[in-house]
C-alpha positions in Angstrom: -15.0 17.8 22.0 -17.7 15.4 23.2 -18.2 11.8 22.2 -21.9 11.1 21.7 -22.4 8.2 24.0 -25.2 8.0 26.6 -24.6 10.1 29.8 -26.4 10.2 33.1 -26.4 12.5 36.1 -28.6 13.8 38.9 -30.5 16.9 37.8 -31.4 17.9 41.4 -29.0 19.0 44.1 -27.7 16.4 46.6 -29.5 16.1 50.0 -33.0 15.3 51.2 -36.0 16.6 49.2 -39.5 15.7 47.9 -38.1 14.3 44.7 -34.8 13.5 43.0 -34.5 13.6 39.2 -32.0 11.5 37.2 -31.4 12.7 33.7 -30.1 10.5 30.9 -29.3 11.6 27.3 -27.9 9.8 24.3 -28.8 7.2 21.7 -29.3 4.4 24.3 -31.3 6.5 26.9 -34.6 4.8 26.2 -33.0 1.3 26.0 -31.3 1.8 29.4 -34.7 2.8 30.9 -36.3 -0.3 29.4 -33.8 -2.5 31.3 -34.7 -1.2 34.7 -38.3 0.3 34.5 -41.4 -1.8 35.0 -44.8 -0.3 34.4 -48.0 -0.8 32.4 -46.2 0.6 29.3 -42.8 -0.6 28.1 -40.2 2.2 27.9 -39.8 1.7 24.1 -43.5 2.4 23.6 -43.8 5.4 25.8 -45.2 8.5 24.2 -42.8 11.5 24.1 -43.1 14.1 26.9 -45.6 12.1 28.9 -45.1 10.8 32.5 -45.5 7.1 33.2 -45.8 5.4 36.6 -43.8 2.4 37.5 -41.0 0.8 39.5 -37.2 0.5 39.0 -35.7 -2.9 39.5 -32.1 -4.0 40.0 -30.4 -7.0 38.4 -31.8 -9.2 41.1 -35.4 -8.0 40.2 -35.6 -6.2 43.6 -37.5 -3.0 43.7 -35.3 0.0 44.1 -38.0 2.8 44.1 -41.4 3.8 42.9 -40.9 6.4 40.2 -42.4 8.5 37.4 -40.5 8.3 34.1 -40.7 10.5 31.0 -39.1 10.0 27.6 -38.4 13.1 25.4 -37.5 11.9 22.0 -35.0 13.7 19.7 -35.0 16.4 18.5 -37.6 17.8 20.9 -35.5 17.6 24.0 -33.1 19.8 25.9 -30.0 18.2 24.3 -31.5 17.5 20.9 -31.0 13.8 21.6 -33.3 11.2 23.2 -33.6 12.2 26.8 -35.0 10.3 29.8 -35.8 11.7 33.2 -36.7 9.5 36.2 -38.4 11.2 39.1 -37.7 9.2 42.2 -38.0 9.9 45.9 -35.6 12.6 47.2 -32.7 11.7 49.4 -29.0 11.0 49.0 -29.1 7.2 49.1 -32.1 6.6 46.9 -30.8 9.0 44.3 -27.5 7.2 44.4 -29.2 3.8 44.0 -31.2 5.0 41.0 -28.1 6.5 39.4 -26.1 3.3 39.9 -28.8 1.4 37.9 -28.2 3.4 34.8 -24.4 3.3 35.3 -24.6 -0.4 35.6 -26.7 -0.5 32.4 -23.9 1.1 30.5 -24.4 4.9 30.8 -21.5 7.2 31.5 -21.5 9.8 34.3 -21.9 13.2 32.7 -19.3 15.9 33.1 -20.1 19.5 34.3 -22.4 21.2 31.8 -22.3 18.2 29.4 -26.1 18.2 28.8 -26.0 21.9 27.8 -22.8 21.4 25.8 -24.7 18.8 23.8 -27.6 21.2 23.3 -25.1 23.7 21.9 -23.3 21.1 19.6 -26.7 19.8 18.4 -27.9 23.4 17.5 -30.5 23.6 20.1 -28.8 26.6 21.7 -26.1 29.0 20.4 -23.2 29.7 22.8 -24.6 32.9 24.3 -27.8 31.1 25.1 -25.9 28.2 26.6 -24.0 30.6 28.8 -27.3 32.2 29.9 -28.4 28.9 31.4 -25.9 29.2 34.2 -26.9 32.9 34.8 -30.5 31.9 35.1 -29.6 29.3 37.7 -27.4 31.6 39.7 -29.4 34.8 39.4 -29.4 36.6 42.7 -32.2 39.1 42.0 -35.4 39.2 40.0 -33.9 41.8 37.6 -30.8 39.6 37.1 -33.1 36.7 36.4 -35.0 38.6 33.7 -31.8 39.7 31.9 -30.5 36.1 32.0 -33.8 34.7 30.7 -33.9 37.3 27.9 -30.4 36.1 26.8 -31.6 32.5 27.0 -34.6 33.3 24.8 -32.1 34.6 22.2 -32.5 38.4 22.4 -28.7 38.9 22.5 -28.2 36.3 19.8 -30.6 38.0 17.4 -28.8 41.3 18.0 -25.5 39.7 17.2 -26.8 38.0 14.1 -28.3 41.3 12.9 -24.8 42.9 13.3 -23.3 40.0 11.3 -25.8 40.1 8.5 -25.1 43.8 8.0 -21.4 43.2 7.9 -21.9 40.3 5.4 -23.8 42.6 3.1 -20.9 45.1 3.2 -18.4 42.3 2.7 -20.3 40.9 -0.3 -20.3 44.4 -1.9 -16.6 44.8 -1.5 -15.8 41.2 -2.7 -18.0 41.8 -5.8 -15.7 44.8 -6.7 -12.6 42.7 -6.0 -13.8 39.8 -8.2 -15.4 41.8 -11.1 -14.3 44.9 -13.1 -16.1 48.2 -12.5 -17.8 48.0 -15.9 -19.8 45.0 -14.7 -20.7 46.0 -11.1 -20.2 49.8 -11.3 -18.1 52.1 -9.2 -18.0 51.3 -5.4 -20.1 53.8 -3.5 -17.9 54.3 -0.4 -20.3 56.6 1.5 -23.0 54.1 1.1 -20.6 51.5 2.5 -19.1 53.5 5.3 -22.3 55.1 6.8 -23.8 51.8 7.9 -20.4 50.7 9.2 -20.2 53.8 11.4 -23.7 53.3 12.7 -23.0 49.6 13.3 -19.9 50.5 15.3 -21.9 52.8 17.5 -24.6 50.2 18.1 -21.9 47.7 19.1 -20.3 50.2 21.5 -23.7 50.8 23.2 -24.0 47.0 23.6 -20.5 46.7 24.9 -21.1 49.5 27.4 -24.0 47.5 28.9 -21.4 45.1 30.4 -21.0 47.5 33.3 -24.5 47.0 34.5 -24.5 43.3 33.3 -21.6 42.6 35.6 -23.4 44.2 38.5 -26.6 42.2 37.8 -24.7 38.9 37.7 -22.0 39.4 40.3 -23.6 42.0 42.5 -22.3 45.4 43.9 -19.7 45.5 46.7 -20.9 48.3 49.0 -18.7 49.2 51.9 -20.0 51.0 55.0 -17.1 53.2 56.2 -16.6 55.8 58.9 -15.2 56.6 62.3 -16.1 54.4 65.3 -19.6 54.8 66.8 -21.0 56.9 63.9 -23.8 54.5 63.2 -22.4 52.1 60.6 -23.6 48.9 62.2 -27.0 50.5 62.9 -27.2 51.4 59.2 -26.4 47.9 58.1 -29.1 46.5 60.4 -31.6 49.0 59.1 -30.8 48.1 55.4 -31.0 44.4 56.1 -34.2 44.8 58.2 -32.7 42.6 61.0 -30.3 42.9 63.9 -27.2 41.4 62.2 -24.4 43.6 63.5 -23.8 44.2 67.2 -24.7 47.8 68.2 -23.5 49.4 71.5 -22.5 52.8 72.7 -18.9 51.6 73.0 -16.7 52.9 70.2 -14.9 50.1 68.3 -17.5 47.4 68.8 -17.0 46.1 65.2 -13.5 44.7 65.0 -13.8 42.7 61.7 -15.6 43.1 58.4 -19.2 41.7 58.4 -20.7 40.8 55.0 -24.4 40.2 54.1 -26.3 39.9 50.8 -29.5 41.8 49.9 -31.3 43.2 46.9 -31.6 47.0 46.4 -33.9 48.3 43.6 -33.5 45.0 41.8 -29.7 44.8 42.0 -27.9 42.2 44.2 -25.6 43.8 46.8 -22.9 42.5 49.0 -23.1 44.9 52.0 -19.9 45.1 54.1 -19.8 46.7 57.5 -16.2 47.6 58.3 -14.4 48.4 61.6 -14.4 52.0 62.6 -11.4 53.8 61.1 -9.2 55.5 63.7 -5.6 55.5 65.0 -5.4 52.8 67.7 -2.8 50.8 69.7 -5.2 47.8 70.1 -3.7 45.1 67.8 -7.1 43.5 67.1 -8.8 46.8 66.3 -5.7 47.8 64.2 -6.2 44.6 62.1 -9.9 45.6 61.6 -8.8 49.0 60.4 -6.3 47.4 58.0 -9.0 45.2 56.6 -11.4 48.1 56.2 -8.7 49.9 54.2 -8.3 47.0 51.9 -12.1 46.8 51.4 -12.2 50.5 50.5 -9.8 49.9 47.6 -11.9 47.0 46.2 -15.4 48.3 46.8 -17.7 49.4 44.0 -19.2 52.0 46.2 -18.4 53.4 49.7 -21.1 54.6 52.0 -19.2 57.2 54.1 -21.2 57.6 57.3 -20.9 60.8 59.2 -22.8 62.0 62.3 -25.1 64.9 61.3 -25.5 66.1 64.9 -21.8 67.2 65.4 -18.9 68.7 63.5 -16.5 66.4 61.6 -13.7 65.0 63.7 -10.1 64.1 62.9 -11.3 60.5 62.8 -13.8 61.4 60.1 -11.0 62.8 58.0 -9.0 59.6 58.4 -12.0 57.7 56.9 -12.4 60.4 54.3 -8.8 59.9 53.1 -9.7 56.4 52.1 -12.5 57.5 49.8 -12.5 58.5 46.2 -15.2 61.0 45.3 -16.1 59.0 42.1 -17.2 56.0 44.1 -18.4 57.5 47.4 -21.8 58.3 48.7 -21.9 60.4 51.9 -24.6 59.2 54.3 -25.5 61.8 56.9 -26.8 59.8 59.9 -29.2 60.9 62.7 -31.3 63.1 60.4 -34.1 62.9 63.0 -32.1 65.2 65.3 -30.8 68.8 65.1 -28.0 69.1 62.5 -24.7 70.6 63.4 -22.3 69.0 60.8 -20.4 71.3 58.5 -20.5 69.5 55.2 -18.5 72.3 53.5 -15.5 70.3 54.3 -16.9 67.6 51.9 -17.1 69.8 48.9 -15.6 67.2 46.6 -18.2 64.6 47.8 -21.3 66.0 46.2 -23.5 62.9 46.4 -25.2 62.8 49.8 -28.2 61.2 51.5 -29.7 62.0 54.9 -30.9 59.0 57.0 -31.8 58.0 60.5 -30.5 54.4 60.9 -32.2 54.2 64.3 -35.7 55.2 63.0 -35.4 53.7 59.5 -35.7 57.1 57.8 -34.3 57.8 54.3 -33.6 54.2 53.5 -35.6 54.2 50.3 -33.8 57.3 49.1 -30.5 55.6 50.0 -31.3 52.6 47.9 -32.1 54.6 44.9 -29.0 56.8 45.4 -26.8 53.7 45.5 -28.2 52.4 42.1 -28.1 55.9 40.6 -24.6 56.5 41.8 -23.4 53.4 40.0 -25.3 54.4 36.8 -27.0 51.1 36.6 -30.6 52.2 35.7 -29.3 54.6 33.1 -27.2 52.0 31.4 -30.1 49.4 31.5 -32.6 51.8 30.0 -30.2 52.8 27.2 -29.5 49.2 26.1 -32.9 48.4 24.7 -33.3 45.7 27.2 -30.3 43.7 25.9 -27.5 43.5 28.4 -24.2 41.5 28.2 -23.1 39.9 31.4 -19.9 38.0 30.1 -16.6 39.7 29.9 -15.7 37.7 26.8 -18.8 39.1 25.0 -17.6 42.6 25.8 -14.1 41.7 24.6 -15.4 40.2 21.4 -17.5 43.3 20.7 -14.5 45.5 21.4 -12.4 43.5 18.9 -15.1 43.8 16.3 -15.3 47.6 16.8 -11.5 47.8 16.5 -11.7 46.0 13.1 -14.4 48.4 11.9 -12.4 51.4 13.0 -9.5 49.9 11.1 -11.7 49.7 8.0 -12.5 53.4 8.2 -8.8 54.2 8.5 -8.1 52.0 5.5 -10.6 53.9 3.4 -9.0 57.2 4.4 -5.6 56.0 3.4 -6.8 54.6 0.1 -5.9 51.0 1.1 -6.7 48.2 -1.4 -10.2 46.7 -1.2 -8.6 43.5 0.0 -7.6 45.3 3.2 -11.2 46.4 3.8 -12.5 42.9 3.2 -10.0 41.6 5.7 -11.1 44.0 8.4 -14.8 43.0 7.9 -13.9 39.3 8.1 -12.1 39.9 11.4 -15.1 41.8 12.7 -17.3 38.9 11.7 -15.0 36.4 13.3 -15.1 38.4 16.6 -18.9 38.4 16.6 -18.9 34.7 15.9 -17.1 34.0 19.1 -20.2 35.3 21.0 -22.6 32.9 19.3 -20.1 30.0 19.1 -19.5 30.0 15.3 -15.8 30.8 15.7 -15.1 30.0 19.3 -12.0 27.8 19.9 -12.6 24.4 21.6 -10.5 25.3 24.6 -12.8 28.3 25.3 -15.8 26.1 24.9 -14.4 23.7 27.5 -13.7 26.5 29.9 -17.3 27.8 29.5 -19.0 24.5 30.2 -16.9 23.5 33.1 -18.5 26.4 35.0 -21.8 24.4 35.0 -22.9 22.0 37.6 -23.1 18.3 36.8 -26.6 17.4 35.5 -27.1 20.7 33.6 
């Protein structure tokens, strides 16, 4: 766990920029500022949350930089402690010089995520909100940012606390019948106890299921463009990106390696992968490209199997087809602007299809929606009441809580003692507490906060 000394770190990324921000948090933050800041108002007398102009001086009374400084007094700060931020000129050297002033004054360099960890330990954020901080920073689409911000604002936390409150009510009822005789509290009404538990278990399962879309929002979708050589894969990638990223020629086998680019489709981040054309070849370079395409097909969330709509399927098409699973494949019939002569009856198992013309940018909107629909992202998002979990450990904790509730239902059917029912409820509460941080082991906390950058 943390020692509550005074820590300092850059809050802006390294490199040149308009400003650099140095953040200090801890009991001596204001005192350290007073030792190096010279302005019209002494640091100890600064009003909270107000910027002050001045200069920073080193021990030789030499000016280091002209800055703006702000004091945010506890508990109205990010960490819940006294926090100071110094806004200096951007640049690697000047930021380093300002940082060194506070290190020389006695501050300690903060570890990764230590500011947010202090916010959690001081009760400013619960653990799920603290985890959302990193998701807000790393959001790769507007929709992902909205989900992360919703979690940071406590929407997930409130849902978990509601689950816990309902479980505590059931636990209190059972413990009352354990501690007192029936003639004092009456006979335990099991249906009144079990019906809310069943409903709660279903609500938890709905929330746990939202992890599928949450993972997609946070990590993105791996979409592989697959097909035989010269079928229009690279042209399709260029059309989806809106730029000429992949080389396109009339020569089959132009793409020898996988090419990856990021884009946003219907609000979801996508890693688009253009693979080498799949066919039997003696060319060692092309063979390696085919091998890599095969590996990508196994790992992809979705495969766009591109076929030429103007001609019958070839043996090479079927080689590519053998690498695809119908459950995660979307057939893209290219060259829809020309007369069609492709017999799609041979693709009977692959019922999800979209017609496009990569050359003329036709059907791309339909393709984007089909990709999202194929993965079931929109349906899951709309069915989760706007609360989506993005962390695997949240899903695992909910699953553990559900398992305990199911164990309670089995215990009731087998006429187990009330103490067994109480134990199942306590285990469910403990699992939910791991999401908000009430019962999370220290080693898990350390793992979570080391994912953060220094200065956050």
